[in-house]
N, C-alpha and C positions, 0 to 999 in steps of 0.2 A: 629501491625500485629495480625490477629486472630490466634486461635489455629491451623488453617489450613495453616498458614504461608503465607497468602495473606491478603490484606486489602480490605474491602468493606464498603463504607460509609453507615450509617444506612438508608439513604433516598433511596438507590438503592434496586432493586429486582433481586434475582437470582432464576430462576426456578429450578425444579428438573432435574437431569440428566445432569448437567453442569460440565465441567472439567475446573479448573483454576489452573495455575501453580504457583510455589513459587515466592514470592516477587512481584507478580502483584498487582497493585493498581487500584481500581475501585471507582471513585469519585461520586459526588452528582447526584441523579436522573437518574441513569443508569438502564437499564433493559437487563438482559442476559437471552435469551430464551432457552428452553430445547434443549439438543443435541449439544449445542455450546461447542467448545473446545478452550480455551485460554491458550497460553503458559506461560512461566515464564518471570518475569521481564518486563511485559507489563504495560502501563499506559493508562487508559481510562478516559478521561476528563468528564466534566459535560454533562449530557443529551445525553449519547451515548446509542444506541440500537443495540444489537447484536442478529441477527435473529436465528431461529432454524437451527441447524446443521452447522452453520458457523465455519470455521476452521481458527484460528489465531495462528501464530507462536510465537517464543520467541522475546523479546525486541521490540515489536511493540508499537508505540505511536499513539493513536487516540485522536485527539483534540475534543473540545466541539461541540455538536450538529451534530454528525455523526451517520447515521444509516447504518449498514452493514447487508445487507439482505441475506437470504438463497440463496446459490449458489456461494457466494463469498469466496475466499480463500486468506488470507493475509499471505505471507511467513515471515520468520524472518527479523527483522530490518526494516519493512515497516513503513513509516510515513504518516499519514492521517491528512491533515490540517483542520482547523475549517470549519464546514458546507460543507465539500465535500460530494458528492452524489454518491451512488451506486444504480444500478437498477438490476432487475433480470428477466424481461420479456420484449420482444420487442414490443408486441402489447397488452397492458393491457386493459381489459374491465371490468367495474364494474358488468355488467350483467352475465358474464361468469366466471366459475371457471377454472383457467389455471395454477394451482400449478404444474401440470405435465409438464409444458412447461418452468419451470425455467431454465435459462441458466447459465453456469458456467463462472465466471469471476475470473481470477487469477492475483494477484499482486505479482511479483517475489521479491526475497530477495533484501532488501536495497532500493527499489524504494520509491520515495516521491511524494505525491499528494498534490498540493497546495490548499489553501482555496477556497471554492466555486466551485471547479472543479467538473465536472460531468463525470462519467465513465459509458458509455452505456454497457449493459450486453453482455456477450459473447466474450469479448476481453481478451487478455493477455498483461499485462504491464511488460516489461522486467526488468532484474536486474539493479538496480541503475539508472533507468530512472527517470527523473524529469518532472512532469506534472505541468505546470504553473498555477497560480491562475486564476480561472474562465474559464479554458480550458474545452472543451467538447471532450472527447476521444471516437471515433466511430470505431476504428480499432486497430489491434495489434500494440504494441509499441516495438521497438528494445531495447536491453540492452543499457544503458548509453544515451539514446536519450533524448534531450530536446524538449518538446512538448508544443506549445503555440497556443492560438487562438481558434476560433469557425468556423468550426470544427478544432480540434487540428492538427497541422502540425509540422513536425520535423524542428527545427530551429538551429540544431547543436548537439554537444555532451557535456555531462557533466562527470566529474570525480566521483569517489566514495566519494570524499569530497564535492561534490555538486557544483563545479565550472565549468563554461563553459570552455571547452578545447581549447587550442590555438595550432596553427601549425606554430611556428616561422620560421622554415627553409623551409617550403613548401615541405617537404620530405615525407609526409605521416605519420609522427610521431607526435602525439598530446601530449601536456604536461599540467599537472594540475598546475596552478599557486600557489597553496598552498603547495602541497606535493612534486612537482617535478616529480611525477611518470609519466611514459610514456605510451601512449596508441596507438594502431595501428589498422587501419581498415583492418583486415585480408582478408575479402571478402567485396564486395559492401554491405553496410548496416550492417556489423557485426564488432563491435569494441571489442578489448580485451586489458586488462591491462597487460603490460609487466613486471611490477615490484612488483606485489603482487598477491598471489593466489586468484582466483575468490571467493572462499567460506571461506576465512580466515577473521575473524573479524578484524576491524581496531584497537581494543583495547583488 
C-alpha cells in the first residue's frame, strides 16, 4: 500500500482531483480521470478507465478492459465483468459536442454485470440483479432480476448469493439453493428477501 493506504500500479495514471478510498487496489494500465470518486476496498483490474466525475462505491470489483464513463454511478458491492460496456449518450456524433447530454446510469448495490454485456445509458440496474454475459440492457432492471439476451429480457430471479431462485412449493415463496433464504414477490415485479436486511452485507 502507498502512504495513502491504497495501491496504484506504477503503470497507471491518476489525474488531479481524484478521491480513492482505503485498501483500494488499482492494477496495470488504468486511468482515473479528474473528479472521479472511488470508495474503499475496491479492485480495478488491468486496463480500466474511470471517466470524469464517475462515482464508485465501496467494495466494487471492476474486471479487465472496462471503461466507466461520466454519468455512471456504481453503488457498493457492484461487480463488473471483463470487457462489459457502459455508454453515456444515446445519439453520439463525432461532428457535434454533446457533453451536456450525458445521461445518468445507476447500478444499484450488489448488482453483477457479466462479461461483454452492454449497458445502454439512462437505465437503472436494481439491487442484486444479474446481467448475463453478452446481454444488452436497454431499460430499467428490477432488484434481483436475471437478465439475458439481446435485448436483455428478464428470465427469472436471482438471490443475493447469485443463484437462480426456485419456487419448490409453487406458493409464491422463492428459495436460494445455497443459503436457503426465502424471497417473495410482494408486488408484481418487486421481489424482497424475507430473511436478511436489504442493506446488510453478507459478511
